[in-house]
N, C-alpha and C positions, 0 to 999 in steps of 0.2 A: 774835639780839641777844646772848645770853649767850656764844655761840661767839666772836663778834668780840671781846667784852670779855675773854674768857679768853686769846685770842691776844695782845691788846694788853698785858695784864698780864704774860704770859710774856715778851714782848719787853722790857718795861720791866725786869723782874727780871734778864734776861740782860744787858742793856746796863749796868745798875747794877753787877752783879757783875763784868762784864768791865772796866768802868772802874775799879773798886776794885783789881782785880788788876793792871791796867796801871800804875796810880798807885803801888801798893805796891812792886812789883818793878822799877819804873823802865823799863817797856817803852815808855813814851810817846815818848821821844826816838828810839828805834829805829823805831817805827811811823810817826810823824808828823814827825820832825825836832825839833831842839832848840827852834827858835823857834815852831813850830806846836803843840807838844805840849800846853801849857796850854789854848790856845783849843780844840783838838780835844776834849780831855777835858771841857771845859766844855759844848761842844755835845752830847756824848754824854750828859752828866748832864741837860741840859735836855730832850733827846728822851725820856730815861727818865722824867722827871717828867711830861711831857705824855702819854706813853703810859699811865702809871700812873693819871693822873686820868681819861683817856678810858676806859680799861678798867674802872676802878671804877664810873664813871658807867653804862656799858653793862650791867654785871652787876647793879647795884642797880636800875636802871630795869627791866631784864628781869624781875627777881624781883618787884618791886612791881606792875608792869603785869599780870603773869600772875595776881596775887592780887587784882586790882581789877576788878570787873565793870562799873562805870560808865565809859562812854567819856569823859565829862567829867572824872571824877577822874583817869583815865589821862593826859589832856592836861595837867592841872594838875601831876601828879607829875613829868612830863617837864620842864616849865618850871622848877619849883622846884629839882629836882636839877641841871638844866643850869646854873642860876645858882650853886648852892652849890659844885658841883665846879669850875666855871669860876673862881670866886673863890679856892678853895683851891689850884688849880693855878697861878693867877697869883702868889699869895703864895709858893708853893713855888719857882717859877722865880726870883723876886726873891731868895729866900733862897739859892738855889744860886749866883746871880751874885755876891751881896755876901758870902755866908758869915757874915752877921750878922743874925739874925732881929729883934733889937731895933731895929737901924737901919732895917730894912725897914719895920717898923710906924711908926717915927717919920717916915720919908720920905713915907708916905702923908699924914700931917698937914701936912708942908711943902708938898707939891704939891697938897693937896686943894683949896685955893681956886682955883688955876689950872684944875684939871680941872673944877671945878664951873662956873666961868665959861665955859669953852670948850664944855662938853657939857651946858649947862643944859637944852636941849631933850630930849636923850636921858635925862638924869636925871629930868626931869619925866615922861617916858613910863614910865620904870621905876617911879617912885612910883605912877603911874596903874595899872600892872600889879599892884602890891601892893594897891592899893585894890580892884581888880576881884577879886583872889583872896580878900580878906578880907570885903568887903562884898557881893559877888555882885550888882552891878547887872545883870549878864547873864553867861551861860555859853555854851560851845560848843553850837550847835544852836538857840539862842533866836532869835526874830525880834525885831529891835530897830529903833528910829529914833534916830539920833544926828546932830545938826546937819542937814545936807541928805541924809544917807544913810539908806536903809531897806533891810533885807534880813536874811538869816540868817547868824549868826555861824559862820564856817567854821573859824577858828583864833584863838587868843589867844596871841601870842608875848610876849617880854619887853618889846618896845617898840611893837608895832603889833597891831591887831586886823584880821583879814581878814573882810570881809562879802560874802556872796553877794547881789548887788544885786537888788532888786525895785523896781517903780514908778520906774524910771529913765527915761532919754531913749529907750530902745529899746522898752520894754514899759510900758504904762500900767496894767496889772492887777497883781495880787499874785503873778504868776508870775515866777520868776527870769529875768533877762535873759541870764545866762551870764557877766557881767562880775564881777570881784572888785574891791571897793573897799578900799583900805588906809587905815585910820584910826589916827592916833597914839593910844596909850593915854592920853596927857596930856589928851585931849579930855574924858574922863569927869570930870575935876576942875573943868572950867569950863563945861560944856554940859549941857543937859537930855538925859537918856537915857530913852527909852520902851521898856519891855520888854513885848511883847504877850503873853508867857507869864505875866506876873506872878510870884508866888512860890508855887510848888507847884500852881498852877491854870492849865493850858495851854489856857484858853478865854477868849474875849472876846465881848462883846455887839455884835451887828451889827444894822443896820436896813435894811429894804427898803421903798421908797416906791412907791406906786401912786396915780395921780391918776384920780379918777372924777368924774362930773358930780353936781350936786346932786339929780338925779332918782333916783340910785342908792339901793337899799335898803341902808342902812349896816349894819344888824344882820346881814343876810345876807352882805354882802361881807366884813365883819370875821370872821364865823364861818368863811367859806371859807378866808380867809388863815390863820387859826389851825389849821384842820383840815389844810390842806396842809403847814404847817410841822411839825405833830405827826407826820403820816404819814412825812415825809421824814427828820426828825431823830431821831425815835423815842427809844430808850433812851439814846442817846449824850448828848442834851441833858439828860435826867434825871440821869444820872451826873455830868455837868458841873455842874449846879446843886447837887447834893449836895456836890461838892468845893468849889464856890464858897462855900457856907454854912459848911462846916467851916473854911475859911481865914478867913472873916469872924469866926468865934467866937474866933479867936486874936488878934484885933486889937480896939482900942477903937472901931472904926467900927461904927455902928449903921445898918443898911441893910436894907430889905425886899427880898427876892428872890422873884420870881414863880415859881410852880410850873412854868410852861411858857411858850410863846410868847404875846405880847400884841400888840394893835394900838392905836396912838394915832391919834386922829382930829384933824386939823388943818384948820381952815377957811381957805381961801385966797380970793383975789378972785373967781376964776371957776370954781373947782373945789374938791373936797374931797380932801385928801391923807391916805391911809391908810398909816401907818408900822408895818410889822411888825417887832417886836423879838424877837430869838432869840439863843441862845448857840451858838457854833460854835468849832471849832479854827481858829486864825488861818491855818494853811496851806491850809485848805479854804474860806476866806471867799468868794472870787470864784466858785468852782465851786458852792458851796451857794446863793449869791445868784442865779446864773443858773438853776439848776434850780428853785428856788422861784418865780422870776419867770415862767418858762415854764409851770409847772404852774398857777399862780394865773391867768394870762391865759387858759389853756385852760378853766378852770372858769368864769371870768367870761364868756367868749365862748359857753359853753354855756347861759347864762342871760341873753340880751339883754333880756328883759323886766324883769329885776331889777337889772342892772348897766349903766350907761351911761357912756361916756367923754366928756370935754370936747372940744369941736370948735372953740372960739374960738381965733383967731390969737394972742390975748394969752397963751396957754399957752406 
């Protein structure tokens, strides 16, 4: 990246210096002709400005990215610098064309209303991008739900967010379908955004339900479910609970957090529903639920005298 930036800057300097020499010593008419010389020199100046802006952008980005460990921060740095150098390059090009910087700045105010009206959707998305950068409703790599889209954030550009889809038309589980959904950044200003990673706590509470008959030994069944969950989740859930509690201490929210998995017993019309509640990483939600369900059923089937399943058709 730095090599490309250095080459672009070198070309910009060469074009600028060449243009100055041609203009100073009057070589323009000989090279381009009397009628084309001013336009040709203007084009050379514009190309030099564009190359200078692009080369500076690549050098600065290369330096900052190499000193930034976080992948999310590197993504944000690229977007911010792209916008900054793009704006500076655009203003510089207008200045070269008009040769009057004050009039350039005033012209932005004159045409500002027209641009705002014509590009209100794009401007709203750009404002949405600023909101995402400042308030952090989500970042690259987070799993989110926004409007009808659920998935993992693949990239956040100046105008759109690309989401790696899950739970779409192709796949009903939490596994990616392979499709990329493009969402305008302006959506964050008008819609609910659900971030499954929360802020600093990449875990969510999940539930697994098992239906058993009234003849079941409830104490035994709930004990089996908790034991299976503790064996499978192990230290990961304990670490997640600690992080969850630390995050809660930083907020005014008062909430009791259990030490480990728990089971809620819900009475239904023809059966008893046992709901196992546990903490899990959102990317492993479906895999964990399947593993727990199979292990619990195996343990229940090993004790048919203590666990019975409902057989009524109303189930």
